[in-house]
Structure formats: structure tokens, C-alpha cells
N, CA, C and O atoms as a GROMACS GRO file, in nm:
protein
  540
    1UNK      N    1   6.428  15.942  13.184
    1UNK     CA    2   6.329  15.881  13.271
    1UNK      C    3   6.306  15.738  13.227
    1UNK      O    4   6.303  15.707  13.108
    2UNK      N    5   6.288  15.653  13.327
    2UNK     CA    6   6.260  15.513  13.298
    2UNK      C    7   6.136  15.470  13.375
    2UNK      O    8   6.113  15.514  13.487
    3UNK      N    9   6.057  15.385  13.312
    3UNK     CA   10   5.942  15.329  13.382
    3UNK      C   11   5.986  15.211  13.467
    3UNK      O   12   6.075  15.135  13.429
    4UNK      N   13   5.921  15.197  13.582
    4UNK     CA   14   5.952  15.087  13.674
    4UNK      C   15   5.820  15.036  13.729
    4UNK      O   16   5.729  15.114  13.758
    5UNK      N   17   5.810  14.907  13.744
    5UNK     CA   18   5.691  14.847  13.804
    5UNK      C   19   5.730  14.792  13.940
    5UNK      O   20   5.827  14.718  13.953
    6UNK      N   21   5.654  14.829  14.041
    6UNK     CA   22   5.667  14.768  14.173
    6UNK      C   23   5.555  14.665  14.180
    6UNK      O   24   5.437  14.700  14.176
    7UNK      N   25   5.592  14.538  14.191
    7UNK     CA   26   5.496  14.429  14.177
    7UNK      C   27   5.412  14.401  14.300
    7UNK      O   28   5.302  14.347  14.289
    8UNK      N   29   5.461  14.437  14.418
    8UNK     CA   30   5.387  14.411  14.542
    8UNK      C   31   5.393  14.533  14.631
    8UNK      O   32   5.490  14.609  14.628
    9UNK      N   33   5.289  14.553  14.712
    9UNK     CA   34   5.292  14.659  14.811
    9UNK      C   35   5.413  14.637  14.902
    9UNK      O   36   5.452  14.523  14.929
   10UNK      N   37   5.472  14.746  14.950
   10UNK     CA   38   5.586  14.740  15.041
   10UNK      C   39   5.545  14.808  15.171
   10UNK      O   40   5.524  14.929  15.175
   11UNK      N   41   5.535  14.729  15.276
   11UNK     CA   42   5.504  14.786  15.408
   11UNK      C   43   5.630  14.846  15.468
   11UNK      O   44   5.736  14.784  15.468
   12UNK      N   45   5.618  14.969  15.519
   12UNK     CA   46   5.734  15.032  15.579
   12UNK      C   47   5.701  15.083  15.719
   12UNK      O   48   5.585  15.112  15.751
   13UNK      N   49   5.805  15.092  15.801
   13UNK     CA   50   5.796  15.168  15.925
   13UNK      C   51   5.868  15.298  15.896
   13UNK      O   52   5.968  15.299  15.824
   14UNK      N   53   5.818  15.408  15.952
   14UNK     CA   54   5.875  15.536  15.912
   14UNK      C   55   5.877  15.637  16.026
   14UNK      O   56   5.804  15.627  16.125
   15UNK      N   57   5.963  15.736  16.007
   15UNK     CA   58   5.979  15.846  16.100
   15UNK      C   59   5.960  15.975  16.021
   15UNK      O   60   6.026  15.998  15.920
   16UNK      N   61   5.868  16.058  16.068
   16UNK     CA   62   5.836  16.183  15.999
   16UNK      C   63   5.942  16.288  16.028
   16UNK      O   64   5.984  16.306  16.143
   17UNK      N   65   5.985  16.357  15.924
   17UNK     CA   66   6.077  16.469  15.940
   17UNK      C   67   6.000  16.585  16.004
   17UNK      O   68   5.885  16.611  15.968
   18UNK      N   69   6.063  16.653  16.098
   18UNK     CA   70   5.999  16.767  16.166
   18UNK      C   71   5.972  16.879  16.067
   18UNK      O   72   5.873  16.951  16.080
   19UNK      N   73   6.061  16.894  15.968
   19UNK     CA   74   6.043  16.996  15.865
   19UNK      C   75   6.110  16.946  15.737
   19UNK      O   76   6.185  16.848  15.738
   20UNK      N   77   6.081  17.018  15.627
   20UNK     CA   78   6.144  16.983  15.500
   20UNK      C   79   6.203  17.110  15.440
   20UNK      O   80   6.134  17.211  15.436
   21UNK      N   81   6.324  17.108  15.396
   21UNK     CA   82   6.418  16.996  15.389
   21UNK      C   83   6.507  16.981  15.513
   21UNK      O   84   6.582  16.885  15.526
   22UNK      N   85   6.498  17.078  15.604
   22UNK     CA   86   6.589  17.082  15.718
   22UNK      C   87   6.586  16.955  15.803
   22UNK      O   88   6.690  16.912  15.852
   23UNK      N   89   6.470  16.894  15.822
   23UNK     CA   90   6.457  16.779  15.912
   23UNK      C   91   6.480  16.643  15.849
   23UNK      O   92   6.471  16.542  15.918
   24UNK      N   93   6.508  16.639  15.720
   24UNK     CA   94   6.522  16.512  15.649
   24UNK      C   95   6.639  16.429  15.702
   24UNK      O   96   6.624  16.310  15.730
   25UNK      N   97   6.754  16.490  15.717
   25UNK     CA   98   6.872  16.416  15.763
   25UNK      C   99   6.849  16.360  15.904
   25UNK      O  100   6.887  16.246  15.932
   26UNK      N  101   6.788  16.438  15.992
   26UNK     CA  102   6.761  16.390  16.128
   26UNK      C  103   6.664  16.272  16.127
   26UNK      O  104   6.681  16.178  16.204
   27UNK      N  105   6.564  16.275  16.040
   27UNK     CA  106   6.470  16.164  16.031
   27UNK      C  107   6.541  16.037  15.984
   27UNK      O  108   6.517  15.929  16.037
   28UNK      N  109   6.630  16.051  15.884
   28UNK     CA  110   6.705  15.934  15.837
   28UNK      C  111   6.802  15.885  15.945
   28UNK      O  112   6.818  15.764  15.963
   29UNK      N  113   6.866  15.976  16.016
   29UNK     CA  114   6.955  15.935  16.124
   29UNK      C  115   6.879  15.859  16.232
   29UNK      O  116   6.929  15.759  16.284
   30UNK      N  117   6.760  15.905  16.265
   30UNK     CA  118   6.678  15.836  16.366
   30UNK      C  119   6.636  15.697  16.316
   30UNK      O  120   6.636  15.601  16.393
   31UNK      N  121   6.602  15.687  16.188
   31UNK     CA  122   6.564  15.556  16.131
   31UNK      C  123   6.682  15.460  16.137
   31UNK      O  124   6.666  15.344  16.175
   32UNK      N  125   6.799  15.506  16.100
   32UNK     CA  126   6.918  15.420  16.098
   32UNK      C  127   6.966  15.387  16.239
   32UNK      O  128   7.041  15.291  16.258
   33UNK      N  129   6.924  15.465  16.337
   33UNK     CA  130   6.964  15.439  16.476
   33UNK      C  131   6.877  15.331  16.543
   33UNK      O  132   6.913  15.281  16.650
   34UNK      N  133   6.766  15.296  16.481
   34UNK     CA  134   6.681  15.191  16.538
   34UNK      C  135   6.757  15.059  16.540
   34UNK      O  136   6.835  15.031  16.449
   35UNK      N  137   6.735  14.978  16.642
   35UNK     CA  138   6.805  14.848  16.649
   35UNK      C  139   6.741  14.743  16.557
   35UNK      O  140   6.684  14.644  16.604
   36UNK      N  141   6.751  14.766  16.428
   36UNK     CA  142   6.694  14.675  16.329
   36UNK      C  143   6.792  14.561  16.306
   36UNK      O  144   6.904  14.583  16.258
   37UNK      N  145   6.752  14.440  16.342
   37UNK     CA  146   6.843  14.326  16.337
   37UNK      C  147   6.877  14.281  16.197
   37UNK      O  148   6.990  14.239  16.171
   38UNK      N  149   6.783  14.289  16.106
   38UNK     CA  150   6.802  14.234  15.972
   38UNK      C  151   6.827  14.344  15.870
   38UNK      O  152   6.785  14.458  15.887
   39UNK      N  153   6.896  14.307  15.764
   39UNK     CA  154   6.923  14.403  15.656
   39UNK      C  155   6.791  14.437  15.586
   39UNK      O  156   6.708  14.349  15.562
   40UNK      N  157   6.773  14.563  15.554
   40UNK     CA  158   6.651  14.608  15.488
   40UNK      C  159   6.679  14.721  15.390
   40UNK      O  160   6.786  14.782  15.390
   41UNK      N  161   6.580  14.747  15.309
   41UNK     CA  162   6.588  14.861  15.218
   41UNK      C  163   6.544  14.987  15.294
   41UNK      O  164   6.464  14.981  15.387
   42UNK      N  165   6.599  15.100  15.252
   42UNK     CA  166   6.561  15.228  15.310
   42UNK      C  167   6.502  15.316  15.202
   42UNK      O  168   6.539  15.309  15.085
   43UNK      N  169   6.407  15.402  15.244
   43UNK     CA  170   6.330  15.484  15.152
   43UNK      C  171   6.314  15.625  15.207
   43UNK      O  172   6.333  15.650  15.326
   44UNK      N  173   6.280  15.715  15.118
   44UNK     CA  174   6.228  15.846  15.153
   44UNK      C  175   6.095  15.860  15.082
   44UNK      O  176   6.084  15.827  14.964
   45UNK      N  177   5.994  15.908  15.152
   45UNK     CA  178   5.859  15.919  15.096
   45UNK      C  179   5.810  16.061  15.124
   45UNK      O  180   5.816  16.108  15.238
   46UNK      N  181   5.761  16.129  15.022
   46UNK     CA  182   5.716  16.267  15.043
   46UNK      C  183   5.600  16.303  14.951
   46UNK      O  184   5.579  16.242  14.846
   47UNK      N  185   5.525  16.405  14.994
   47UNK     CA  186   5.414  16.458  14.915
   47UNK      C  187   5.383  16.598  14.966
   47UNK      O  188   5.427  16.638  15.074
   48UNK      N  189   5.306  16.670  14.886
   48UNK     CA  190   5.262  16.804  14.922
   48UNK      C  191   5.127  16.793  14.993
   48UNK      O  192   5.034  16.732  14.941
   49UNK      N  193   5.117  16.852  15.113
   49UNK     CA  194   4.989  16.846  15.184
   49UNK      C  195   4.898  16.960  15.139
   49UNK      O  196   4.934  17.039  15.052
   50UNK      N  197   4.779  16.968  15.198
   50UNK     CA  198   4.682  17.068  15.152
   50UNK      C  199   4.723  17.211  15.185
   50UNK      O  200   4.665  17.306  15.131
   51UNK      N  201   4.824  17.228  15.272
   51UNK     CA  202   4.877  17.361  15.303
   51UNK      C  203   5.000  17.395  15.219
   51UNK      O  204   5.072  17.490  15.249
   52UNK      N  205   5.023  17.317  15.113
   52UNK     CA  206   5.139  17.334  15.024
   52UNK      C  207   5.272  17.320  15.097
   52UNK      O  208   5.369  17.388  15.064
   53UNK      N  209   5.275  17.232  15.197
   53UNK     CA  210   5.398  17.199  15.268
   53UNK      C  211   5.437  17.056  15.231
   53UNK      O  212   5.350  16.970  15.215
   54UNK      N  213   5.566  17.032  15.219
   54UNK     CA  214   5.612  16.897  15.187
   54UNK      C  215   5.620  16.816  15.316
   54UNK      O  216   5.685  16.855  15.412
   55UNK      N  217   5.552  16.702  15.315
   55UNK     CA  218   5.556  16.606  15.425
   55UNK      C  219   5.657  16.500  15.385
   55UNK      O  220   5.650  16.446  15.275
   56UNK      N  221   5.752  16.470  15.473
   56UNK     CA  222   5.860  16.377  15.439
   56UNK      C  223   5.875  16.271  15.548
   56UNK      O  224   5.873  16.302  15.667
   57UNK      N  225   5.890  16.146  15.505
   57UNK     CA  226   5.915  16.035  15.596
   57UNK      C  227   6.041  15.960  15.554
   57UNK      O  228   6.060  15.930  15.436
   58UNK      N  229   6.126  15.931  15.650
   58UNK     CA  230   6.234  15.835  15.630
   58UNK      C  231   6.175  15.700  15.664
   58UNK      O  232   6.104  15.687  15.765
   59UNK      N  233   6.202  15.598  15.583
   59UNK     CA  234   6.135  15.470  15.601
   59UNK      C  235   6.229  15.352  15.576
   59UNK      O  236   6.334  15.365  15.514
   60UNK      N  237   6.186  15.236  15.627
   60UNK     CA  238   6.257  15.110  15.604
   60UNK      C  239   6.154  14.999  15.594
   60UNK      O  240   6.042  15.012  15.644
   61UNK      N  241   6.191  14.890  15.528
   61UNK     CA  242   6.102  14.775  15.519
   61UNK      C  243   6.053  14.737  15.657
   61UNK      O  244   6.132  14.731  15.752
   62UNK      N  245   5.923  14.709  15.670
   62UNK     CA  246   5.868  14.653  15.793
   62UNK      C  247   5.861  14.501  15.772
   62UNK      O  248   5.785  14.453  15.688
   63UNK      N  249   5.941  14.428  15.847
   63UNK     CA  250   5.951  14.284  15.826
   63UNK      C  251   5.856  14.204  15.914
   63UNK      O  252   5.829  14.087  15.885
   64UNK      N  253   5.804  14.265  16.019
   64UNK     CA  254   5.704  14.199  16.105
   64UNK      C  255   5.597  14.300  16.138
   64UNK      O  256   5.626  14.420  16.149
   65UNK      N  257   5.473  14.256  16.155
   65UNK     CA  258   5.361  14.348  16.172
   65UNK      C  259   5.366  14.429  16.301
   65UNK      O  260   5.296  14.529  16.312
   66UNK      N  261   5.447  14.388  16.398
   66UNK     CA  262   5.452  14.461  16.525
   66UNK      C  263   5.572  14.556  16.534
   66UNK      O  264   5.590  14.623  16.636
   67UNK      N  265   5.654  14.562  16.431
   67UNK     CA  266   5.777  14.642  16.439
   67UNK      C  267   5.753  14.791  16.460
   67UNK      O  268   5.820  14.854  16.541
   68UNK      N  269   5.658  14.847  16.388
   68UNK     CA  270   5.634  14.991  16.400
   68UNK      C  271   5.596  15.025  16.544
   68UNK      O  272   5.648  15.121  16.602
   69UNK      N  273   5.507  14.947  16.601
   69UNK     CA  274   5.466  14.970  16.740
   69UNK      C  275   5.585  14.950  16.834
   69UNK      O  276   5.606  15.030  16.925
   70UNK      N  277   5.662  14.845  16.813
   70UNK     CA  278   5.779  14.815  16.896
   70UNK      C  279   5.878  14.930  16.898
   70UNK      O  280   5.934  14.962  17.003
   71UNK      N  281   5.900  14.994  16.783
   71UNK     CA  282   5.998  15.101  16.772
   71UNK      C  283   5.937  15.241  16.784
   71UNK      O  284   6.009  15.340  16.775
   72UNK      N  285   5.806  15.250  16.802
   72UNK     CA  286   5.741  15.380  16.814
   72UNK      C  287   5.737  15.456  16.682
   72UNK      O  288   5.747  15.579  16.680
   73UNK      N  289   5.723  15.383  16.572
   73UNK     CA  290   5.721  15.444  16.439
   73UNK      C  291   5.581  15.445  16.381
   73UNK      O  292   5.491  15.374  16.428
   74UNK      N  293   5.564  15.525  16.280
   74UNK     CA  294   5.442  15.522  16.199
   74UNK      C  295   5.463  15.418  16.089
   74UNK      O  296   5.572  15.362  16.074
   75UNK      N  297   5.357  15.392  16.013
   75UNK     CA  298   5.368  15.300  15.900
   75UNK      C  299   5.321  15.370  15.773
   75UNK      O  300   5.244  15.466  15.778
   76UNK      N  301   5.369  15.320  15.662
   76UNK     CA  302   5.327  15.369  15.530
   76UNK      C  303   5.342  15.252  15.434
   76UNK      O  304   5.441  15.180  15.439
   77UNK      N  305   5.244  15.233  15.347
   77UNK     CA  306   5.252  15.128  15.247
   77UNK      C  307   5.281  15.191  15.111
   77UNK      O  308   5.202  15.270  15.059
   78UNK      N  309   5.396  15.154  15.056
   78UNK     CA  310   5.430  15.194  14.920
   78UNK      C  311   5.348  15.104  14.828
   78UNK      O  312   5.361  14.982  14.830
   79UNK      N  313   5.264  15.165  14.747
   79UNK     CA  314   5.170  15.089  14.666
   79UNK      C  315   5.236  15.028  14.542
   79UNK      O  316   5.319  15.091  14.476
   80UNK      N  317   5.196  14.906  14.513
   80UNK     CA  318   5.241  14.842  14.390
   80UNK      C  319   5.186  14.922  14.272
   80UNK      O  320   5.086  14.992  14.285
   81UNK      N  321   5.252  14.909  14.159
   81UNK     CA  322   5.204  14.978  14.041
   81UNK      C  323   5.316  15.034  13.958
   81UNK      O  324   5.433  14.997  13.973
   82UNK      N  325   5.279  15.124  13.869
   82UNK     CA  326   5.374  15.183  13.776
   82UNK      C  327   5.430  15.314  13.830
   82UNK      O  328   5.358  15.396  13.886
   83UNK      N  329   5.558  15.330  13.811
   83UNK     CA  330   5.632  15.448  13.854
   83UNK      C  331   5.720  15.494  13.739
   83UNK      O  332   5.752  15.417  13.648
   84UNK      N  333   5.758  15.619  13.745
   84UNK     CA  334   5.856  15.673  13.651
   84UNK      C  335   5.972  15.723  13.736
   84UNK      O  336   5.950  15.786  13.840
   85UNK      N  337   6.095  15.696  13.693
   85UNK     CA  338   6.205  15.733  13.779
   85UNK      C  339   6.336  15.760  13.708
   85UNK      O  340   6.351  15.740  13.588
   86UNK      N  341   6.429  15.808  13.789
   86UNK     CA  342   6.565  15.837  13.746
   86UNK      C  343   6.659  15.789  13.855
   86UNK      O  344   6.637  15.818  13.973
   87UNK      N  345   6.764  15.717  13.817
   87UNK     CA  346   6.866  15.671  13.911
   87UNK      C  347   6.973  15.778  13.924
   87UNK      O  348   7.026  15.826  13.824
   88UNK      N  349   7.005  15.816  14.046
   88UNK     CA  350   7.112  15.912  14.072
   88UNK      C  351   7.232  15.838  14.132
   88UNK      O  352   7.220  15.775  14.237
   89UNK      N  353   7.344  15.845  14.065
   89UNK     CA  354   7.468  15.784  14.113
   89UNK      C  355   7.544  15.888  14.195
   89UNK      O  356   7.552  16.004  14.157
   90UNK      N  357   7.600  15.845  14.308
   90UNK     CA  358   7.676  15.935  14.395
   90UNK      C  359   7.601  16.064  14.424
   90UNK      O  360   7.657  16.173  14.415
   91UNK      N  361   7.474  16.051  14.460
   91UNK     CA  362   7.389  16.168  14.479
   91UNK      C  363   7.438  16.261  14.591
   91UNK      O  364   7.408  16.380  14.589
   92UNK      N  365   7.512  16.208  14.688
   92UNK     CA  366   7.562  16.291  14.799
   92UNK      C  367   7.660  16.399  14.752
   92UNK      O  368   7.677  16.501  14.819
   93UNK      N  369   7.724  16.375  14.640
   93UNK     CA  370   7.820  16.474  14.588
   93UNK      C  371   7.748  16.598  14.536
   93UNK      O  372   7.806  16.707  14.535
   94UNK      N  373   7.623  16.582  14.493
   94UNK     CA  374   7.543  16.695  14.444
   94UNK      C  375   7.400  16.681  14.498
   94UNK      O  376   7.308  16.650  14.421
   95UNK      N  377   7.379  16.703  14.629
   95UNK     CA  378   7.247  16.680  14.687
   95UNK      C  379   7.136  16.765  14.626
   95UNK      O  380   7.019  16.726  14.630
   96UNK      N  381   7.169  16.882  14.570
   96UNK     CA  382   7.066  16.964  14.506
   96UNK      C  383   7.003  16.894  14.387
   96UNK      O  384   6.892  16.927  14.345
   97UNK      N  385   7.074  16.796  14.332
   97UNK     CA  386   7.024  16.722  14.217
   97UNK      C  387   6.897  16.643  14.250
   97UNK      O  388   6.815  16.618  14.161
   98UNK      N  389   6.878  16.605  14.376
   98UNK     CA  390   6.758  16.531  14.416
   98UNK      C  391   6.634  16.615  14.390
   98UNK      O  392   6.539  16.568  14.326
   99UNK      N  393   6.633  16.738  14.438
   99UNK     CA  394   6.518  16.826  14.417
   99UNK      C  395   6.495  16.857  14.270
   99UNK      O  396   6.381  16.858  14.224
  100UNK      N  397   6.602  16.880  14.198
  100UNK     CA  398   6.592  16.907  14.054
  100UNK      C  399   6.532  16.786  13.982
  100UNK      O  400   6.448  16.801  13.893
  101UNK      N  401   6.576  16.666  14.021
  101UNK     CA  402   6.526  16.543  13.958
  101UNK      C  403   6.377  16.526  13.984
  101UNK      O  404   6.302  16.494  13.892
  102UNK      N  405   6.334  16.548  14.109
  102UNK     CA  406   6.191  16.535  14.138
  102UNK      C  407   6.108  16.642  14.066
  102UNK      O  408   5.996  16.614  14.024
  103UNK      N  409   6.160  16.762  14.053
  103UNK     CA  410   6.088  16.865  13.978
  103UNK      C  411   6.065  16.820  13.833
  103UNK      O  412   5.958  16.843  13.776
  104UNK      N  413   6.165  16.756  13.776
  104UNK     CA  414   6.152  16.703  13.640
  104UNK      C  415   6.050  16.589  13.634
  104UNK      O  416   5.964  16.586  13.546
  105UNK      N  417   6.060  16.496  13.730
  105UNK     CA  418   5.967  16.382  13.732
  105UNK      C  419   5.823  16.427  13.753
  105UNK      O  420   5.731  16.366  13.698
  106UNK      N  421   5.802  16.532  13.830
  106UNK     CA  422   5.666  16.579  13.860
  106UNK      C  423   5.600  16.646  13.740
  106UNK      O  424   5.483  16.684  13.748
  107UNK      N  425   5.672  16.662  13.630
  107UNK     CA  426   5.615  16.714  13.506
  107UNK      C  427   5.552  16.603  13.421
  107UNK      O  428   5.490  16.630  13.318
  108UNK      N  429   5.568  16.476  13.465
  108UNK     CA  430   5.515  16.363  13.388
  108UNK      C  431   5.364  16.380  13.370
  108UNK      O  432   5.295  16.413  13.466
  109UNK      N  433   5.312  16.358  13.250
  109UNK     CA  434   5.169  16.382  13.224
  109UNK      C  435   5.075  16.279  13.288
  109UNK      O  436   4.955  16.305  13.297
  110UNK      N  437   5.126  16.166  13.333
  110UNK     CA  438   5.039  16.061  13.388
  110UNK      C  439   5.056  16.041  13.538
  110UNK      O  440   5.042  15.928  13.586
  111UNK      N  441   5.086  16.147  13.612
  111UNK     CA  442   5.103  16.134  13.757
  111UNK      C  443   4.974  16.089  13.824
  111UNK      O  444   4.865  16.131  13.785
  112UNK      N  445   4.988  16.005  13.924
  112UNK     CA  446   4.876  15.967  14.009
  112UNK      C  447   4.845  16.086  14.100
  112UNK      O  448   4.932  16.128  14.176
  113UNK      N  449   4.723  16.140  14.096
  113UNK     CA  450   4.692  16.257  14.180
  113UNK      C  451   4.700  16.226  14.330
  113UNK      O  452   4.715  16.317  14.411
  114UNK      N  453   4.691  16.099  14.366
  114UNK     CA  454   4.705  16.057  14.506
  114UNK      C  455   4.845  16.001  14.532
  114UNK      O  456   4.868  15.937  14.635
  115UNK      N  457   4.937  16.024  14.440
  115UNK     CA  458   5.070  15.965  14.448
  115UNK      C  459   5.164  16.042  14.540
  115UNK      O  460   5.123  16.129  14.616
  116UNK      N  461   5.290  16.006  14.531
  116UNK     CA  462   5.393  16.061  14.618
  116UNK      C  463   5.527  16.047  14.548
  116UNK      O  464   5.540  15.977  14.448
  117UNK      N  465   5.626  16.115  14.604
  117UNK     CA  466   5.764  16.099  14.557
  117UNK      C  467   5.828  15.991  14.641
  117UNK      O  468   5.809  15.987  14.763
  118UNK      N  469   5.905  15.906  14.578
  118UNK     CA  470   5.965  15.792  14.646
  118UNK      C  471   6.114  15.788  14.616
  118UNK      O  472   6.156  15.791  14.500
  119UNK      N  473   6.193  15.780  14.722
  119UNK     CA  474   6.338  15.760  14.710
  119UNK      C  475   6.366  15.617  14.755
  119UNK      O  476   6.322  15.576  14.862
  120UNK      N  477   6.438  15.542  14.674
  120UNK     CA  478   6.484  15.410  14.715
  120UNK      C  479   6.636  15.417  14.718
  120UNK      O  480   6.700  15.443  14.616
  121UNK      N  481   6.692  15.393  14.834
  121UNK     CA  482   6.837  15.403  14.850
  121UNK      C  483   6.902  15.270  14.813
  121UNK      O  484   6.857  15.164  14.856
  122UNK      N  485   7.007  15.278  14.734
  122UNK     CA  486   7.084  15.162  14.691
  122UNK      C  487   7.225  15.180  14.746
  122UNK      O  488   7.308  15.249  14.684
  123UNK      N  489   7.252  15.120  14.861
  123UNK     CA  490   7.382  15.138  14.924
  123UNK      C  491   7.395  15.279  14.978
  123UNK      O  492   7.295  15.346  15.004
  124UNK      N  493   7.516  15.325  14.993
  124UNK     CA  494   7.541  15.456  15.053
  124UNK      C  495   7.546  15.569  14.950
  124UNK      O  496   7.541  15.686  14.988
  125UNK      N  497   7.557  15.535  14.821
  125UNK     CA  498   7.583  15.643  14.726
  125UNK      C  499   7.479  15.660  14.616
  125UNK      O  500   7.477  15.763  14.549
  126UNK      N  501   7.393  15.562  14.595
  126UNK     CA  502   7.298  15.571  14.484
  126UNK      C  503   7.154  15.579  14.535
  126UNK      O  504   7.119  15.519  14.637
  127UNK      N  505   7.073  15.653  14.462
  127UNK     CA  506   6.933  15.670  14.498
  127UNK      C  507   6.847  15.668  14.372
  127UNK      O  508   6.880  15.729  14.270
  128UNK      N  509   6.738  15.596  14.380
  128UNK     CA  510   6.640  15.594  14.273
  128UNK      C  511   6.528  15.690  14.312
  128UNK      O  512   6.468  15.674  14.418
  129UNK      N  513   6.500  15.788  14.228
  129UNK     CA  514   6.392  15.884  14.250
  129UNK      C  515   6.275  15.842  14.163
  129UNK      O  516   6.288  15.827  14.042
  130UNK      N  517   6.158  15.823  14.226
  130UNK     CA  518   6.041  15.772  14.154
  130UNK      C  519   5.917  15.855  14.187
  130UNK      O  520   5.905  15.910  14.296
  131UNK      N  521   5.825  15.862  14.091
  131UNK     CA  522   5.692  15.918  14.115
  131UNK      C  523   5.589  15.815  14.069
  131UNK      O  524   5.610  15.744  13.970
  132UNK      N  525   5.478  15.808  14.142
  132UNK     CA  526   5.372  15.712  14.113
  132UNK      C  527   5.289  15.761  13.994
  132UNK      O  528   5.256  15.879  13.985
  133UNK      N  529   5.258  15.669  13.905
  133UNK     CA  530   5.177  15.700  13.787
  133UNK      C  531   5.035  15.647  13.804
  133UNK      O  532   5.011  15.557  13.884
  134UNK      N  533   4.941  15.705  13.729
  134UNK     CA  534   4.801  15.658  13.731
  134UNK      C  535   4.795  15.511  13.690
  134UNK      O  536   4.875  15.464  13.610
  135UNK      N  537   4.700  15.443  13.746
  135UNK     CA  538   4.678  15.301  13.711
  135UNK      C  539   4.584  15.289  13.595
  135UNK      O  540   4.554  15.178  13.551
   0.00000   0.00000   0.00000
């Protein structure tokens, strides 16, 4: 595990997965199908709701304040602060490793109780798995 600092809030536009984990790929496909003109980072954002169900959003940088409305998306702000994470190389070859990695990260003793799990995609094959830590 490595500590990482996100220095500024990151505004995202996002599409909610209909279910988890079954709906995750469809949410990402819908996000990538949007006519986004400029290159951006892509994310996965998830947390456990009060019914013990995982809520998952596929997300991308919001570069203008009207983009979410323009594309019919929701918004989510990834909060600046301290995170703990693990980089997964070629994660598509072993997709079960994502869940295993987050289970390990969620054992961190300093988790933010209002935090979430964050995936930051690096190209087509690498993913950074992060959890938010207390401030």
C-alpha cells in the first residue's frame, strides 16, 4: 500500500451502474460512448449504502460546469486529501484482483467513515485502487 495525496477536488460527470458488479461494464461503456471532445481521466467511484448495497459510478473529468447537464449525467466531486492505494498493472487479465485489492485497502485503520473507493484508470491496462483516509 502506498499513500497518495490528491491536492485539489476533482469534479466529475458520472453514470450510475444499474447494479454491482453486473452493471459496472455497461456504465463504463456508456461513459466512454459520450461525445467527449477532449482527453480526460476516467474513474470508478463506489461505496456501501445504508442497505449494504454497493453503489457504483463510472466517471470522467468534468471540464465545464454545464457538461453533466448537457450529457444527462450526474456529478460527483472526488475530494482532495489523503488516500491509500495500490496500483494494478494489466488488471483486465485478473479482474477478480480489483475486489481483492479493495478488500485489503478497506482494512486500513484510518479510513474516512464518509469515504469511498476510487479507481483511477491509467490507459487501457492499469488501474490505481484508492480509499479515502481521515483528515
